[in-house]
C-alpha positions as CSV (number, residue, x, y, z in Angstrom):
1,M,51.9,0.7,4.8
2,I,48.4,1.2,4.2
3,K,45.8,-1.3,5.6
4,P,42.7,-1.8,2.5
5,A,39.5,-0.8,3.8
6,H,37.5,-3.7,5.5
7,E,34.8,-5.3,3.1
8,P,31.4,-6.3,4.1
9,A,30.5,-10.1,3.8
10,I,27.8,-9.8,1.6
11,L,30.4,-8.3,-1.1
12,Q,32.2,-11.2,-1.1
13,G,32.5,-14.3,-3.2
14,A,29.2,-16.2,-3.5
15,R,27.6,-14.2,-1.2
16,R,27.5,-10.9,-3.7
17,V,26.3,-13.4,-6.8
18,R,23.1,-14.5,-4.2
19,Y,22.4,-10.8,-3.7
20,L,23.1,-9.8,-7.1
21,K,20.6,-12.4,-8.7
22,L,18.0,-11.8,-5.7
23,I,18.0,-7.9,-6.7
24,A,17.5,-9.1,-10.5
25,L,14.5,-11.6,-9.6
26,F,13.3,-7.9,-7.3
27,K,13.4,-6.0,-10.4
28,I,12.5,-8.6,-13.0
29,A,9.1,-9.4,-10.5
30,K,8.9,-5.4,-10.4
31,G,8.7,-5.3,-13.9
32,A,6.7,-8.3,-14.6
33,L,3.9,-6.3,-12.4
34,L,4.1,-3.0,-14.0
35,L,3.8,-5.1,-17.4
36,S,0.1,-6.7,-16.4
37,V,-0.7,-2.9,-15.4
38,G,0.0,-1.3,-19.0
39,V,-1.3,-4.5,-21.0
40,S,-5.1,-4.2,-18.8
41,L,-4.8,-0.5,-18.9
42,L,-4.4,-0.4,-22.7
43,F,-6.7,-3.6,-23.2
44,L,-9.8,-2.7,-20.8
45,N,-9.3,1.2,-22.5
46,A,-10.2,-0.2,-25.7
47,R,-12.9,-2.1,-24.7
48,T,-15.9,0.1,-24.4
49,R,-18.3,-2.1,-23.6
50,W,-16.2,-3.4,-20.5
51,M,-16.1,0.2,-19.6
52,D,-19.5,0.4,-20.0
53,A,-19.9,-2.5,-17.9
54,L,-17.4,-1.8,-15.5
55,S,-19.0,1.8,-14.8
56,D,-22.8,0.5,-14.7
57,W,-21.4,-2.3,-11.6
58,T,-19.8,0.6,-10.0
59,A,-22.7,2.7,-10.3
60,D,-25.1,-0.2,-8.8
61,E,-23.0,-0.8,-5.8
62,I,-22.2,3.2,-5.0
63,L,-25.4,3.6,-5.5
64,L,-24.7,6.3,-7.6
65,E,-28.1,8.6,-7.7
66,H,-28.0,9.5,-4.6
67,S,-24.3,11.3,-4.4
68,R,-23.9,14.2,-6.0
69,A,-20.4,14.0,-4.8
70,V,-19.5,10.7,-6.3
71,V,-21.1,11.8,-9.5
72,Y,-19.1,14.9,-9.6
73,L,-15.6,12.6,-9.2
74,L,-16.8,10.1,-11.4
75,N,-17.4,13.1,-14.2
76,K,-14.0,14.1,-13.9
77,L,-12.4,10.8,-14.1
78,Q,-14.4,10.2,-17.3
79,A,-12.8,13.5,-18.6
80,I,-9.2,12.7,-17.3
81,L,-10.0,9.1,-19.7
82,A,-11.3,10.6,-22.3
83,D,-8.3,13.3,-22.5
84,G,-6.0,10.4,-23.4
85,A,-4.0,10.5,-19.7
86,L,-5.1,6.3,-19.1
87,R,-3.6,5.8,-22.5
88,A,-0.4,7.3,-21.6
89,T,-0.3,5.4,-18.3
90,A,-0.3,2.4,-19.9
91,I,2.5,3.2,-22.3
92,L,4.7,4.8,-19.6
93,A,4.0,1.7,-17.8
94,L,5.2,-0.4,-20.3
95,F,8.4,1.8,-21.0
96,Y,9.3,1.6,-17.3
97,S,8.7,-2.3,-17.3
98,A,11.0,-2.9,-20.3
99,V,14.1,-1.1,-18.7
100,L,13.1,-2.9,-15.2
101,F,12.9,-6.2,-17.3
102,T,16.3,-4.8,-18.9
103,E,18.1,-4.6,-15.6
104,G,17.4,-7.2,-14.0
105,I,18.0,-9.6,-16.5
106,G,21.4,-8.1,-16.8
107,V,22.4,-7.9,-13.6
108,Y,21.2,-11.9,-13.7
109,M,23.7,-12.3,-16.4
110,Q,26.2,-10.2,-13.8
111,Q,26.7,-7.6,-16.9
112,R,28.4,-4.6,-15.7
113,W,26.6,-2.3,-17.8
114,A,23.0,-3.3,-16.1
115,E,24.4,-2.5,-13.2
116,L,25.0,1.0,-13.6
117,L,21.8,1.0,-15.7
118,M,20.0,-0.1,-12.4
119,I,22.0,2.4,-10.4
120,F,21.4,5.1,-12.4
121,A,17.5,3.9,-12.5
122,T,16.8,3.4,-9.1
123,A,18.7,6.4,-7.9
124,G,16.9,8.8,-10.1
125,L,13.1,7.8,-8.7
126,M,14.6,8.1,-4.7
127,P,14.1,11.9,-5.0
128,I,9.7,11.0,-6.0
129,E,9.9,8.6,-3.8
130,L,11.3,10.9,-1.1
131,R,8.5,13.4,-1.7
132,H,6.3,10.2,-2.1
133,L,7.2,9.5,1.4
134,W,7.4,13.1,2.7
135,H,3.6,13.9,1.8
136,R,2.2,10.3,2.6
137,P,4.4,8.3,5.3
138,G,3.8,4.6,5.5
139,L,5.6,1.5,6.1
140,V,5.1,0.3,2.7
141,G,7.1,3.7,1.0
142,A,9.5,3.8,3.6
143,L,10.7,-0.1,3.0
144,I,10.4,0.6,-1.0
145,L,12.8,3.7,0.1
146,L,15.0,1.7,2.3
147,A,15.5,-1.5,0.1
148,N,16.5,1.0,-3.4
149,C,18.8,2.6,-1.3
150,F,20.4,-0.8,-0.1
151,I,19.8,-1.8,-3.7
152,V,21.8,1.2,-5.1
153,W,24.8,0.9,-2.0
154,F,25.2,-2.4,-3.1
155,L,25.6,-2.4,-7.2
156,Y,28.0,1.0,-6.1
157,R,30.3,-0.9,-3.4
158,V,29.7,-4.2,-6.2
159,L,30.9,-1.9,-9.2
160,K,33.4,-0.1,-6.9
161,R,35.2,-3.3,-5.9
162,D,35.0,-4.7,-9.3
163,K,36.5,-2.0,-10.8
164,T,40.3,-3.0,-9.7
165,K,39.4,-6.4,-10.6
166,P,39.0,-6.8,-14.2
167,H,35.6,-8.7,-15.4
168,V,36.3,-12.7,-16.1
169,T,35.0,-13.6,-19.2
170,H,34.7,-17.0,-20.7
171,P,36.7,-17.8,-23.7
172,P,35.0,-18.9,-27.2
173,E,34.7,-22.7,-26.9
174,L,36.6,-23.9,-30.3
175,V,34.4,-24.8,-33.1
176,E,35.7,-28.2,-34.9
177,T,36.8,-27.6,-38.5
178,V,36.5,-30.4,-40.7
């Protein structure tokens, strides 16, 4: 007779649901942050007066007329922004924030499709995170990578465990007809 493999305590009952909701809130918070970044990039880029005021203030603060290197870098930045890279970055941030909101809300509601989406979306970005950590090692990058590894592992284990047990669906409420 084969003994079933030991199941970690975090995958049992109420703890599993608690961790799923914590992961969902983490993803929703990341989505809100990206939404604010995307909207601000689109909004500031559309307001030329604001951009001019910001660049004038920056020029005054960094004593622009005394530094050729800074003028060169700012001219390169201006060329990048004129090509529409800022708008593309804003649209990409808005798209990814929509994915994060979808994942977070779906996992919070304990939907299996959202758990699968979160596994693929999170695991798909891990090579980029590894590359970033390799070239710019840091504590924050390592913590983000570890958090995402935990999320993928945990959701994989939840889905693997739930595959043998059918999802509980609540029966529709009976509607009285007169």
